[in-house]
N, C-alpha and C positions, 0 to 999 in steps of 0.2 A: 442194552437201555439207549447209547449214545444213537445206535440207527433211527429210533424213533424219532429224539429228538430232530439231527438231520432230516427226516421224511417230516415231520410238522415242519419246520423254517421253508423246507422248500415249497408246502403245497400253502406257505401262509404267503411266501413270493408272488404263486402262481395265481391267488385268489383273492390277495388283497385288495386289488384294484376293481372286479368286479363288485364285491362286495360292498367298497365304499360308493360304488354307484347306484347302489341298490338296497342301501342302508333303510334301514326300520319300512322297508316296503315290501319285503320279502312273501309275508302271508295277509297285509292290510292291519294287523295290530298295531297301536302305538302305546308304549309304556309311558304316562305321567307320572304316577307316582302321585305324591301331594301338588304338584306344580298347579298353579292359578292356571283357570279356564282359559286364559288369553296367551301364555306360555302354553299349554298344552296344545293350541290352535296351531301356532308354528309348525310344531313336531307334525301335526295332520297334515297341515299344508304340504310341507318338507316330504311326506311318503306318499300324496298324491301325486306332485311334481315328480320325484324320482322315480316313479311309476312308468313313466313315459319318457326315461333317460335309457339309451340302450349303445350309447357310445361317451367317451368320456378322454380329454388326453391327462394326465396325473404327471406330479413329481413327489419322491415318497425319500424319506429317510428311515433308516434301522439301527438299532443296536439291540443284540438279542445274547445273554450270556447264559452258557448251562453250566452248573457245576455243580460235582456229584463227590462221593468218599474215594474213587479211584480217580488217577491222572487222566486215564482215557476218557472220564466224563467229561472234563474242562474244557469248553471251548466258547470263543468269543467271536459272532459275527458282525461286523457293522459295513453301513455302505450306504451310498444315495445315487438316486438314478430319476430318470425320466422316462416316458411312452405311451404311446395311446392302447386304448382297449376299446375293443365293440363285443355284443353280446346279440346272437339269435335271438329276438322275441317269443317268436315259437318255441325253440329250444327249452329257452329258458320257463315255458309254459309246463312243457312236459316236464321238466326238472322240479318244480314245484308240486306238481301234480302226483308225482312218483314218491317225494317226500312227505305228502299226506296220505299214501295209502300205507296201514299196519303192516301190512306183508309185503312192502313195493320194494323196489330193488337192492340191491345189497349196495354198503358205502362206495366201494370201486366202480359200480356200474352207475353211481350218481354224478361220483367226480369225472367219469370217463365222459359222461353225458356233458359235463359241465366243459370239462376242455373243446369238446366238440362245440359246443357252442359259439364259443371263445375262438378270436382273432386278433393279433395285434404285434406289439415290437414294444421292447423296450432295451435300455442300456443303463447298467447298474455297474459302478465302480464298487470292487467289494473286497474288503478284507478278513482274513482269517486268521483267527490266535488259537492255537491248540497244541496239545502235547507233542505234536509232528511240528515240523519246521512250516513258521508262519506263509501264508499266503496271500499275495494283492493280483488282482487282477480285475479287466475289464468285461464285464460280461453281458454280449449284445444276445438277444432272444426273438424268437420271433415264433407265434403260433398260429396254426391256421388248421382247421378239420380234424383235432387231434393229433399234430405232428408238432414237438417242441424242437424248433433247431437252435443251437446254439453256435458262435463264432469259434471254429475250432483252437485257435490260440489261447483262449479261456479254455477249453476242454483238456488242451493239453498241461496248461498250469495244476487245474485239479486231479488230471490223472497222473500228470507225470509219462504220460505214452504221446508218442511222437506222432503227430497228425501232419506230417510233410506230406504236400500235396494237396490237402483237404481245408476250404474255407470256412466251411460248414459241417457240421455233426449234427444229424437229427436222431428223433427217435417218436414212433410212432407210438400211443400207450392203448392200441385198440387190444380190447382183450386182455390185457395183462394186468390191471392194476388193482383185482381182488386178489392174485398171487402175490401181488409187493405189499400190499396192507397185511394180508397174511402173516408173513412173513416178519413184518414186524411189530405182528400182534396189535395191528390197529384192524384188522377186517370189519369188527361188529361192535354197538354199542347195544348192552342189553337196555330192552324196554322199559318202559313205565307201566305198571300196573293202572294208573287211575291220573289218567290227564289232568282232572280236574286238580286232583292233588298237587298233581306236578305247576299246573298254572300260578295254584296259590305260595307253592315254595318258590318257585322263580319270581313271586312277586315281591317274598319279604327276602330275599339274597339283591333286589336290584333298590339302587338310590338314586334317583334324577334329581339334579338342582341346575337352576338356570344361574348362570356366571354373568358378571357384567360385559356387557357389547364390546366387540373386539372391530377390527379390520380387517381382511384379508384380502392380499393384493388390491388395496384401493377401494374393496367393497365391505361394506358395514354389515357385519355378522352377530346373530343371537348364537351366543355360546350355553350349550347344554352340557353337563358333566353326569355321567352315570358311575356308581360306584358299585362294582359286580363281588360278592363273596362269590371267589370261585371254588373254591369247598362245597358251599352249600350247594349251588348249583350241580356242580360234577358228581353229587354224593348220590341226585335223582337216576343216575344212571350206571355208577361204578361203587356204590354202596360199601359192598364187601369189600373193594381193591383197593379203595381209602381206607378201609379200618385196616386192612394188613399193612399200609402205607404208613400208619403211627405218627403223622405229621399233619401241619396245620398246611391249607392247601391254598390261602392268600388271597390276596385281592388282585382285580384289575380295575383300572380306571381309563373309561374313553371319553373324550370329549368331542362335541360336535358341531360342528361353525357352521352355521344355515344362513345364509343371505336375508336381510329383513327383507327388500324389497321384491325379490326373484322367487326364494324360499329352496333354491339349488344348494346342495350341501358341496359346502366350498373346501371344508377341510376335516379329516380326520385325525384324530390321534389313540392309540392305545398304548398303556403302562403297566404296570405290575409285576409279582413276583407268583412264581407256581410251582409247589411242590407235586412232581410226578411221583405216581406210584411207585414203590419197591420193583426191581426186575425180577421176570422171572427164572426158575433153575435153569441155570447151564448161560445164562449173561451175568453181567457185574452185577454183583450185591451190591444193596443199597440206595438211598434214593435220589434223584436226582434234580435240583433246584432249575427253572428257565425263569429269568428275568430278562423282560424285553421293554422297549420304548419305539414304535412305531408311528411314523407321521406321513400323511399322504394330502397333497391339495390337488385338488380337480377345476380342470377348466372344459373349454369347447366342448360343451355338451351336445351330442347327436349330431356330430360332423360326421362325414364320412370318413372311414377307417379304412386303408386299401395296403396288404398285405401279403405277400407273396414269398411262402418257401422256393430258396433257390434253386434251382433246376439241377446245380451240379453239388447239392447237398446230398452226403454221404447218410441216409436217413437207413435204419435198421428198427426192425419190430420188435419191442420191448420184450414181449415173450420169448422170441429168437434168443436175446439177449441173457434171460433168463437161465435159457436151458443150455444155453454154453456154457454159463457161469457153475452149474450143476455139475459139470462134467468134470 
């Protein structure tokens, strides 16, 4: 079960910035709930503006804690960092088109395409507390053309293996994410038989409210809070699994800070608790609870982002590393 949590955290770190830059604009739909028309218009204007954003600088903070019945399930990850990220608009359109196809690409293929579409870099001061020895490190990451490169010092701290003679270590994810997700039990999500029913259920699971206006980096912003019944939404895709879990799934609370003058997304936060389903046979028994508090601020919209993978980086195909691990 813990490997699922680790993979979820890794994907969150990689995809959160681009998700923030494309907030509320992925399919052109905006959820307004019971908001007044003038408040809903702010969200509509924000979606239209953010549809044209394909790069941004960001700073972020995070605190994520996994806890379970077994000592090995308990882990806390916290950190703060900053960077910049760009996404290829043509490839992004391909991703959205593939998502819309009922029999479209697998989750692994979509994530692989997303990573290929992104280029960027960021630095993160990271602390990991677990049943093993606590770990503190500074992680530098560069992403381009499906290659994820890390500073070798951080990899040495994380793996305990010597990286002497190398400053950068890279992984090419091409053609391997399906296998990675399959091994983690995250290769697919059951479909929903009635999309219209799903839409209604999602609407019931969400509640959006406009809070008092605030200021982010000197910019006046409107603040919208969305409460998400995580169990209701997840049950649309994982009904039988959630029945087996036998526990409440919790609530997520997101806040969206939108510039009053320019309608840019200036800040996004998400906090909450989720109970993950019981593990399958052969893994650790029992539930794992995941608590998170993540915030991201964005600036420098649509500014050029120039990133290169260092020429001397040791880059391994992820597929080859998996084959080596099976021997």
